[in-house]
C-alpha positions, 0 to 999 in steps of 0.5 A: 976858277973864279977871279977874286982879284981886287975883291980885298979892298971891296970887302974891306969897304963893305965891312966898314959900311956895315959897321957904320950902319950898326953904329947908327942902329945902336944909337937909334935903339938907345933913344929910350935911355936918352929920353929917361935922362932928358926927363930927369934933366928937365926936372932937376935943372928946373927944381934943383936935385941932389945926387940922390934925387937924380938917382931916384928919378932915374930909377923911377923912370927906368922902372916905369919904362920896364913895366910899360914894356912888360904891359904892352904900353911902351908907346903910351910911356914914350908919348908921355916922356916925350910930351913932358920933355918937349912941352913942359916949362920951368916956372919959379922952380917947378917943372909944369907939364899940364898940357900932357894930361891926355898922355898921362891918362893914356899911360895910366889907362894902359898900365897904372903901375907904370904910371905910378911915378907920375905925381898929381898937381896937388902932390907937386904943390905939396912938394913945392910948398915943403921946399919953400918951408911951408905946409899945405897942398896934397889934396886927394883926389886932386880934381876940380878946384883943388887941381886948379889951385895947385897949378896956381901954386906951382906957378907962384914964387915962395914969397907969393905962397908965404905972403899972398897979396891981394890982386897978385897973380897968384891970388887972382888965379886961386880966386878964378879957380873957385869959379865954375868951369875954371881951369888955371892948370889945364891938365891932370898932372904936372910931373913925375918922380918920387919924394920931396922938395925940389926933386923928383 
């Protein structure tokens, strides 16, 4: 007969340890959810979102995540979200992530339907102008000088856009965009989300 004396406390210790390990695994496994929250928080903290805007952003990003996983593009999706959160900057009420162009292209190349929530710089410019009570922006396709000028607008204030002054940073930026090889924005996309104004 085996001696089982003293194993009760040991068994309790092992059970507690395994339970703790499971909690750690669960928190690691929840990374995508926190990435989604960080994406929408980064955007909305900068641009200002209504509750509806925030909900729309969350829905869009979660849908994109599911589509990316279904299409075998989870890594490309995660790389874009991480780049957006870590490298994006808030500039005059617009969240700009022009350095994430390669990550955007990789996700679009892998799953165009997953990347549908990502706006071009021109679409972002149109949304910003609308939030300032102005028209314009939204050129399609958003390439070359149009894309470059869109990044200039995203970095400008509403006052700069409504009343551009000679030799101002915004005007000089737009003028530079007409020069061959210019690239004020340095990327193919500034963000992602749904409709208008200051939200995703």
